[in-house]
Structure formats: C-alpha cells, structure tokens
C-alpha positions in Angstrom: 47.0 70.8 20.8 49.7 68.2 20.8 53.3 69.3 21.1 56.6 67.5 21.4 58.0 67.5 24.9 54.7 68.1 26.6 53.8 65.2 29.0 50.5 66.6 30.2 48.6 69.6 31.5 48.9 70.8 35.1 46.2 72.1 37.3 47.4 74.4 40.1 45.3 74.0 43.2 45.4 77.4 44.8 44.2 76.0 48.2 47.3 73.9 48.8 49.6 74.7 45.9 49.8 71.1 44.7 50.3 70.5 40.9 48.4 67.5 39.6 49.1 65.5 36.5 45.8 65.3 34.6 44.3 62.6 32.5 43.6 63.2 28.8 39.9 63.7 29.5 40.7 66.8 31.5 42.8 68.7 29.0 40.8 71.9 29.6 42.4 72.1 33.0 45.6 74.0 33.0 44.3 76.4 30.3 43.2 79.9 31.2 41.9 82.2 28.4 41.1 85.9 29.0 39.9 88.5 26.6 40.7 92.2 27.5 40.8 95.3 25.3 40.3 93.1 22.2 43.4 91.1 23.1 43.4 87.4 23.9 45.7 85.9 26.5 46.1 82.2 26.8 47.9 80.7 29.9 49.0 77.1 29.6 50.2 75.2 32.6 52.1 72.3 31.1 54.3 69.5 32.3 57.5 69.1 30.2 59.3 65.8 29.6 62.6 65.5 31.5 65.6 66.4 29.5 63.8 68.3 26.8 64.7 72.0 26.2 62.0 74.0 27.9 62.6 77.0 25.6 62.3 74.8 22.5 59.0 73.3 23.8 57.7 76.8 24.7 58.6 78.2 21.2 56.9 75.2 19.5 53.8 75.4 21.7 53.5 79.2 21.1 53.7 78.7 17.4 51.2 75.8 17.5 48.6 77.6 19.6 49.0 80.8 17.6 48.4 78.9 14.4 45.3 77.1 15.8 43.8 80.3 17.2 44.3 82.3 14.0 42.9 79.4 11.9 
C-alpha cells in the first residue's frame, strides 16, 4: 500500500530497541495482523517523511488500508 508521506516501513527489534529502515523487498516487516473475536487489527510501523503532518498521513493510511482490506 503506497501512501503520501510514508518513507518506509520500520522493524522494531525488541532485543535492542533499534528501528531499522527496510528495503522495498521487506515490506512485510513492520506489519502485524491479528484476528481476535472476529475483529482484525493491523499494526503498521511506518517512517514518515520529515515535515509532513503525521495525523494527515495516518488518516490517509487508515483509509487506504481499510479500502484494500474491504475490497
């Protein structure tokens, strides 16, 4: 899913807490999907471009993911 303002996906390494910028071939990293009680939760760990409104990027990303999941 492409979204304005998103530079890349981040993988949080629990061992040392370092966030790494991932290459395009590892886009599944930074995404966590859980299904519980017939509800889906999608956690996206993203890196946002400097100077871009985080709330605007988040709103756009939520709409984009929701559209693609419901499709």
